[in-house]
C-alpha positions as a printed NumPy array, in Angstrom:
array([[  0.   ,   0.   ,   0.   ],
       [  3.03 ,   2.223,  -0.312],
       [  1.527,   4.591,  -2.839],
       [  1.684,   8.299,  -3.461],
       [ -1.881,   9.247,  -2.534],
       [ -1.239,   8.127,   1.023],
       [  1.267,  10.958,   1.37 ],
       [ -1.529,  13.485,   1.698],
       [ -3.614,  11.102,   3.816],
       [ -0.759,  10.632,   6.252],
       [  0.186,  14.28 ,   6.457],
       [ -3.407,  15.353,   7.016],
       [ -3.842,  12.735,   9.724],
       [ -1.552,  14.665,  12.048],
       [ -2.555,  18.234,  11.201],
       [ -4.162,  19.746,  14.255],
       [ -7.097,  21.839,  13.102],
       [ -6.992,  24.636,  15.614],
       [ -9.74 ,  26.549,  13.795],
       [-12.39 ,  23.879,  14.37 ],
       [-13.857,  25.774,  17.338],
       [-14.992,  28.555,  15.022],
       [-16.336,  26.212,  12.378],
       [-19.941,  25.051,  12.371],
       [-18.988,  21.641,  10.992],
       [-18.446,  19.055,  13.767],
       [-18.186,  21.521,  16.668],
       [-16.254,  20.374,  19.729],
       [-18.498,  18.932,  22.41 ],
       [-18.01 ,  20.878,  25.662],
       [-14.574,  22.338,  24.842],
       [-12.316,  22.822,  27.86 ],
       [-11.733,  26.471,  26.942],
       [-11.181,  28.685,  23.953],
       [ -7.67 ,  28.989,  22.56 ],
       [ -6.094,  32.336,  23.498],
       [ -5.099,  34.85 ,  20.836],
       [ -1.42 ,  33.975,  21.258],
       [ -2.171,  30.249,  21.12 ],
       [ -4.094,  30.691,  17.88 ],
       [ -1.28 ,  32.885,  16.569],
       [  1.284,  30.218,  17.454],
       [ -0.877,  27.512,  15.875],
       [ -1.183,  29.673,  12.771],
       [  2.584,  30.172,  12.68 ],
       [  3.053,  26.447,  13.203],
       [  0.78 ,  25.8  ,  10.227],
       [  2.909,  28.135,   8.091],
       [  5.924,  26.095,   9.133],
       [  4.008,  22.848,   8.548],
       [  3.238,  23.563,   4.908],
       [  6.711,  24.971,   4.159],
       [  8.309,  21.932,   5.747],
       [  6.037,  19.404,   4.07 ],
       [  6.529,  20.905,   0.603],
       [ 10.298,  20.823,   1.057],
       [ 10.175,  17.181,   2.193],
       [  7.805,  16.279,  -0.651],
       [ 10.09 ,  17.909,  -3.218],
       [ 13.026,  15.9  ,  -1.895],
       [ 11.12 ,  12.583,  -1.986],
       [  8.179,  13.005,  -4.411],
       [  7.733,   9.293,  -5.131],
       [  7.659,   8.001,  -1.563],
       [  5.068,   7.764,   1.183],
       [  5.573,  10.665,   3.564],
       [  4.437,  11.175,   7.127],
       [  5.843,  13.984,   9.255],
       [  4.787,  15.694,  12.475],
       [  5.375,  19.441,  12.143],
       [  4.297,  19.783,  15.774],
       [  7.067,  17.456,  16.978],
       [  9.697,  19.133,  14.825],
       [  8.588,  22.59 ,  15.938],
       [  8.722,  21.567,  19.614],
       [ 12.23 ,  20.109,  19.35 ],
       [ 13.514,  23.149,  17.464],
       [ 11.66 ,  25.448,  19.868],
       [ 13.645,  23.972,  22.756],
       [ 16.865,  24.268,  20.767],
       [ 16.096,  27.883,  19.874],
       [ 16.368,  28.784,  23.554],
       [ 20.086,  28.143,  23.207],
       [ 20.504,  30.202,  20.031],
       [ 21.53 ,  33.837,  19.767],
       [ 22.254,  36.463,  17.12 ],
       [ 21.586,  35.618,  13.493],
       [ 21.37 ,  31.902,  14.327],
       [ 18.381,  32.674,  16.549],
       [ 16.872,  34.952,  13.887],
       [ 17.173,  32.228,  11.248],
       [ 15.539,  29.566,  13.408],
       [ 12.776,  31.954,  14.431],
       [ 12.048,  32.791,  10.799],
       [ 11.938,  29.16 ,   9.683],
       [  9.501,  28.366,  12.503],
       [  7.379,  31.373,  11.404],
       [  7.736,  32.955,  14.853],
       [  8.968,  36.385,  13.741],
       [  6.168,  38.19 ,  15.593],
       [  6.96 ,  36.46 ,  18.921],
       [  9.481,  37.46 ,  21.542],
       [ 11.485,  34.614,  23.04 ],
       [  9.373,  34.79 ,  26.196],
       [  6.079,  34.842,  24.283],
       [  7.101,  31.829,  22.219],
       [  8.038,  29.827,  25.325],
       [  4.883,  30.722,  27.239],
       [  2.65 ,  29.94 ,  24.278],
       [  4.381,  26.634,  23.495],
       [  3.756,  25.717,  27.126],
       [  0.058,  26.592,  27.199],
       [ -0.623,  25.141,  23.741],
       [  1.106,  21.883,  24.695],
       [ -0.982,  21.6  ,  27.853],
       [ -4.207,  22.414,  26.043],
       [ -3.625,  19.981,  23.163],
       [ -3.088,  17.175,  25.64 ],
       [ -6.375,  17.845,  27.428],
       [ -8.706,  19.429,  24.869],
       [-10.553,  16.201,  24.036],
       [-11.111,  13.567,  26.762],
       [-12.037,  11.033,  24.079],
       [ -8.64 ,  11.357,  22.366],
       [ -5.221,  10.416,  23.761],
       [ -2.686,  13.129,  22.974],
       [  0.677,  13.022,  24.752],
       [  3.635,  15.363,  24.221],
       [  6.95 ,  14.698,  25.97 ],
       [ 10.284,  16.518,  25.832],
       [ 13.72 ,  15.548,  27.079],
       [ 17.305,  16.765,  27.105],
       [ 20.239,  14.385,  27.385],
       [ 23.703,  15.898,  27.778],
       [ 27.275,  14.746,  28.128],
       [ 28.134,  14.929,  31.834],
       [ 31.706,  15.967,  31.022],
       [ 30.479,  19.321,  29.66 ],
       [ 28.955,  22.333,  31.395],
       [ 25.896,  23.984,  29.857],
       [ 24.17 ,  27.299,  30.418],
       [ 21.879,  27.075,  33.436],
       [ 19.26 ,  29.43 ,  31.975],
       [ 18.929,  27.228,  28.889],
       [ 18.312,  24.101,  30.954],
       [ 15.908,  25.772,  33.383],
       [ 13.912,  27.488,  30.615],
       [ 13.272,  24.197,  28.835],
       [ 12.373,  22.51 ,  32.099],
       [  9.851,  25.243,  32.877],
       [  8.18 ,  25.85 ,  29.525],
       [  8.602,  22.51 ,  27.738],
       [  8.394,  20.316,  30.825],
       [ 11.626,  18.721,  29.62 ],
       [ 13.211,  15.972,  31.662],
       [ 16.956,  16.615,  31.811],
       [ 19.578,  13.925,  32.266],
       [ 23.363,  14.122,  32.534],
       [ 24.757,  10.989,  30.909],
       [ 28.058,   9.266,  30.245],
       [ 28.277,   9.565,  26.459],
       [ 31.216,   7.145,  26.472],
       [ 29.013,   4.369,  27.838],
       [ 27.193,   2.372,  25.108],
       [ 24.332,   1.823,  27.573],
       [ 23.419,   5.515,  27.262],
       [ 22.013,   4.831,  23.78 ],
       [ 19.626,   2.272,  25.276],
       [ 18.534,   4.637,  28.034],
       [ 17.635,   7.369,  25.539],
       [ 15.878,   4.956,  23.208],
       [ 13.904,   3.43 ,  26.078],
       [ 12.553,   6.898,  26.855],
       [ 11.535,   7.253,  23.2  ],
       [  9.878,   3.838,  23.194],
       [  7.947,   4.543,  26.395],
       [  6.882,   8.023,  25.259],
       [  5.453,   6.661,  21.993],
       [  3.728,   3.61 ,  23.516],
       [  6.259,   1.285,  21.823],
       [  5.434,   2.605,  18.336],
       [  8.907,   4.092,  17.771],
       [ 11.642,   2.042,  19.365],
       [ 14.728,   4.179,  18.833],
       [ 16.028,   7.483,  17.515],
       [ 19.729,   7.141,  18.419],
       [ 21.904,   4.491,  16.755],
       [ 25.236,   5.487,  18.274],
       [ 26.735,   8.562,  19.913],
       [ 29.471,  10.211,  17.867],
       [ 32.498,  11.743,  19.643],
       [ 31.511,  15.339,  18.816],
       [ 27.952,  15.006,  20.156],
       [ 27.347,  16.777,  23.464],
       [ 23.545,  16.927,  23.665],
       [ 20.251,  15.531,  22.367],
       [ 17.023,  17.527,  22.509],
       [ 14.14 ,  15.141,  21.849],
       [ 10.409,  15.59 ,  21.419],
       [  7.933,  12.705,  21.332],
       [  4.277,  12.92 ,  20.315],
       [  1.701,  10.154,  20.688],
       [ -1.847,  10.361,  19.325],
       [ -4.686,   7.877,  19.493],
       [ -8.175,   8.815,  18.438],
       [-11.251,   6.805,  17.574],
       [-13.39 ,   8.055,  14.736],
       [-16.448,   9.948,  15.91 ],
       [-18.262,   7.877,  13.293],
       [-16.457,   4.55 ,  13.053],
       [-16.249,   2.324,  10.015],
       [-17.963,  -1.05 ,  10.169],
       [-15.236,  -3.697,   9.829],
       [-17.759,  -6.025,   8.198],
       [-18.009,  -3.624,   5.268],
       [-14.242,  -3.591,   4.639],
       [-13.582,  -5.344,   1.339],
       [-10.702,  -6.288,  -0.931],
       [-10.265,  -3.524,  -3.478],
       [ -7.784,  -1.959,  -5.891],
       [ -5.703,   1.168,  -5.421],
       [ -4.316,   2.704,  -8.628],
       [ -1.055,   4.645,  -8.484],
       [ -0.327,   7.678, -10.649],
       [  1.801,   5.433, -12.88 ],
       [ -1.212,   3.171, -13.418],
       [ -0.057,   0.301, -11.245],
       [ -2.86 ,  -1.688,  -9.569],
       [ -2.371,  -2.493,  -5.889],
       [ -4.566,  -4.692,  -3.691],
       [ -5.869,  -2.931,  -0.556],
       [ -8.407,  -3.398,   2.216],
       [-10.976,  -0.686,   1.518],
       [-13.097,   0.614,   4.375],
       [-16.583,   1.9  ,   3.582],
       [-18.956,   4.26 ,   5.317],
       [-22.248,   5.908,   4.377],
       [-22.955,   8.809,   6.706],
       [-23.027,  12.6  ,   7.108],
       [-19.536,  13.734,   6.064],
       [-18.018,  17.216,   5.906],
       [-16.62 ,  17.887,   2.425],
       [-15.4  ,  20.64 ,   0.135],
       [-14.742,  20.414,  -3.609],
       [-13.131,  22.66 ,  -6.193],
       [-11.639,  22.132,  -9.64 ],
       [ -8.491,  20.587,  -8.164],
       [ -9.583,  18.218,  -5.392],
       [-12.257,  16.995,  -3.012],
       [-11.518,  17.458,   0.693],
       [-13.057,  15.266,   3.397],
       [-12.927,  15.978,   7.123],
       [-13.276,  13.033,   9.539],
       [-13.55 ,  13.955,  13.234],
       [-12.143,  12.013,  16.163],
       [-13.684,  11.785,  19.629],
       [-15.47 ,  15.031,  20.45 ],
       [-14.296,  16.675,  17.189],
       [-11.368,  18.628,  18.634],
       [ -9.118,  16.61 ,  16.327],
       [ -9.827,  15.43 ,  12.81 ],
       [ -8.218,  13.932,   9.747],
       [ -8.531,  16.086,   6.635],
       [ -7.983,  14.247,   3.347],
       [ -7.44 ,  15.699,  -0.118],
       [ -8.326,  13.55 ,  -3.137],
       [ -7.068,  14.926,  -6.503],
       [ -9.81 ,  15.189,  -9.112],
       [ -9.717,  13.241, -12.38 ],
       [ -6.749,  14.312, -14.532],
       [ -5.226,  16.178, -11.581],
       [ -1.96 ,  15.143,  -9.918],
       [ -0.983,  14.899,  -6.268],
       [  1.847,  17.395,  -6.781],
       [ -0.732,  19.999,  -7.847],
       [ -2.606,  19.525,  -4.584],
       [  0.629,  19.778,  -2.584],
       [  1.528,  23.004,  -4.419],
       [ -1.916,  24.436,  -3.651],
       [ -1.624,  23.922,   0.09 ],
       [ -0.756,  27.006,   2.088],
       [ -2.061,  28.005,   5.488],
       [ -4.443,  30.513,   3.894],
       [ -5.771,  28.008,   1.36 ],
       [ -6.104,  25.327,   4.018],
       [ -8.028,  27.707,   6.283],
       [-10.331,  28.504,   3.379],
       [-11.023,  24.813,   2.787],
       [-11.777,  24.234,   6.486],
       [-14.074,  27.251,   6.631],
       [-16.034,  26.065,   3.596],
       [-16.591,  22.466,   4.679],
       [-20.242,  21.49 ,   4.347],
       [-21.98 ,  18.445,   5.774],
       [-23.914,  16.048,   3.562],
       [-24.614,  12.353,   3.166],
       [-21.835,  10.638,   1.245],
       [-20.407,   7.178,   0.572],
       [-16.79 ,   7.203,   1.704],
       [-14.201,   4.607,   0.694],
       [-10.854,   4.84 ,   2.478],
       [ -7.99 ,   2.305,   2.404],
       [ -6.835,   0.828,   5.671],
       [ -3.098,   1.457,   5.998],
       [ -0.136,   1.429,   8.326],
       [  3.328,   2.845,   7.726],
       [  6.553,   3.976,   9.338],
       [  8.692,   6.814,   8.062],
       [ 12.05 ,   8.369,   8.891],
       [ 14.028,  11.28 ,   7.531],
       [ 17.115,  13.319,   8.374],
       [ 15.928,  16.923,   8.157],
       [ 19.309,  18.649,   7.835],
       [ 18.983,  19.526,   4.137],
       [ 15.292,  20.376,   4.439],
       [ 15.886,  22.862,   7.267],
       [ 18.924,  24.341,   5.557],
       [ 16.853,  24.913,   2.415],
       [ 14.202,  26.678,   4.504],
       [ 16.787,  29.121,   5.861],
       [ 18.326,  27.517,   8.945],
       [ 21.73 ,  26.842,   7.404],
       [ 23.709,  28.878,   9.918],
       [ 22.551,  26.709,  12.814],
       [ 24.223,  23.704,  11.13 ],
       [ 27.471,  25.543,  10.354],
       [ 30.155,  24.531,  12.903],
       [ 32.016,  27.797,  12.36 ],
       [ 29.083,  30.232,  12.289],
       [ 26.394,  28.746,  14.557],
       [ 25.739,  30.784,  17.688],
       [ 24.443,  28.646,  20.54 ],
       [ 26.194,  30.575,  23.306],
       [ 22.999,  30.551,  25.342],
       [ 23.23 ,  26.745,  25.329],
       [ 26.971,  26.151,  25.699],
       [ 29.863,  28.582,  26.21 ],
       [ 32.725,  26.152,  26.819],
       [ 35.671,  25.14 ,  24.647],
       [ 34.738,  24.799,  20.989],
       [ 31.616,  25.993,  19.181],
       [ 28.215,  24.279,  19.532],
       [ 26.089,  23.676,  16.423],
       [ 23.26 ,  21.437,  15.233],
       [ 24.843,  18.351,  13.701],
       [ 21.62 ,  16.446,  12.904],
       [ 17.851,  16.672,  13.129],
       [ 16.375,  13.165,  12.948],
       [ 12.647,  12.513,  12.604],
       [ 10.673,   9.257,  12.827],
       [  6.928,   8.645,  12.593],
       [  4.346,   5.867,  12.74 ],
       [  0.688,   5.795,  11.725],
       [ -2.039,   3.152,  11.691],
       [ -5.406,   4.055,  10.138],
       [ -8.158,   1.466,  10.516],
       [-11.896,   1.053,  11.086],
       [-11.675,   2.126,  14.722],
       [ -9.596,   5.252,  14.272],
       [ -5.975,   6.379,  14.07 ],
       [ -2.879,   5.736,  16.156],
       [  0.165,   7.85 ,  15.381],
       [  3.501,   8.719,  16.948],
       [  6.457,  10.942,  16.156],
       [  9.921,  11.591,  17.549],
       [ 12.261,  14.441,  16.667],
       [ 15.859,  14.535,  17.874],
       [ 18.02 ,  17.641,  17.588],
       [ 21.658,  16.591,  17.986],
       [ 24.091,  19.222,  19.254],
       [ 27.751,  18.825,  18.313],
       [ 30.819,  20.821,  19.272],
       [ 33.818,  21.721,  17.126],
       [ 36.242,  20.641,  19.832],
       [ 35.832,  17.5  ,  21.921],
       [ 38.293,  18.671,  24.595],
       [ 37.158,  18.402,  28.185],
       [ 38.678,  18.242,  31.64 ],
       [ 39.764,  14.634,  31.173],
       [ 42.916,  14.123,  29.112],
       [ 43.359,  10.416,  28.552],
       [ 46.41 ,   9.04 ,  26.785],
       [ 44.603,   5.836,  26.001],
       [ 45.699,   5.592,  22.38 ],
       [ 49.04 ,   5.794,  20.499],
       [ 50.803,   9.117,  21.172],
       [ 53.955,  11.075,  20.513],
       [ 56.274,  12.387,  23.23 ],
       [ 59.553,  14.249,  23.439],
       [ 62.153,  15.475,  25.946],
       [ 63.573,  18.959,  25.472],
       [ 65.868,  21.469,  27.118],
       [ 63.834,  24.618,  27.752],
       [ 66.535,  27.332,  27.7  ],
       [ 68.11 ,  26.3  ,  24.42 ],
       [ 64.98 ,  24.757,  22.95 ],
       [ 66.963,  21.677,  22.029],
       [ 64.955,  18.495,  21.627],
       [ 66.833,  15.701,  23.322],
       [ 64.53 ,  12.77 ,  22.669],
       [ 61.406,  12.234,  20.607],
       [ 59.322,   9.12 ,  20.255],
       [ 55.9  ,   7.488,  20.04 ],
       [ 54.167,   4.941,  22.171],
       [ 52.197,   2.673,  19.873],
       [ 51.902,  -0.425,  22.087],
       [ 52.705,  -0.28 ,  25.805],
       [ 52.532,  -4.077,  26.27 ]])
């Protein structure tokens, strides 16, 4: 079932439709509270980032299934941004579409939005977890650590990065935070790595109007190249919120009490998926959501499950965050001010999604890896072959010189 149409299905599955409170279609039942102006502004900025990010990922892998969590990526980079300064900070802020926010406003709004998303719908499980893992042999800026503890509820752990068991400890946190859906994000710790900033998101929602498993039938899915693929096709005849134009038909399927939904875009006959992807901007998406209308329809949706992973370095550089990855130019002095220069060495992203008759289960993990240009620390260990010499200091004469290659 690894076919191109699922790319939009999967992306839409994890878009949080913050505007649903103001929409008459599938209103939230007894919402906990209204989103504040800043929360809506942050969600709007996050949507800007979401579409920019997704288009860049799609352009890099147009023939593959894609599934990303812009929320997870934004959270991980939001934590990292607290350690950035100067033009590095400006670049990250711009990529995240947070130009109108002060650092304090961004932190406070991330905090309140995170808390609200996790409690807005009692019929949906939505968990967001953040963590920081740092090399115990290095000293980091206290304000950076405390800020991320306070606003991102980040658990912070000093670890022995020389110990292979540290990889398992970090990955066990990832596995637990995603209910075993994503088992690891770290393969091995490279010598220049001094910190990991990790976000994990877990979502499980049952359809407000579930599919009847007895109606699921064997069917055919046709790719854009014309290839026929066997699928399990779910079927439902009910009141469904839709919108159509000359390019696509959009369908909105609510979960739980309707605070969350999956929005799907089906290209019209003779139209291509890439045209739909190009169309999507925050403004256009808002327009679609605001024009959804309810009516009785027959819906056929393939049951599918997939896992996805991507290294986002090139994507984020293309969006304008190149300086943060530059070992010589990156400015993370608010994170680390020791020997050497801190920079982002990698941003790794993994996701999982399972869409079936009952609903949707999805998880995402984003890891921002911080490296340093010098791996010097307070421990100087001659535990490998080395050179040595004996000299006379006044004359500068070198009396002996040698190497120790094997002390046995």
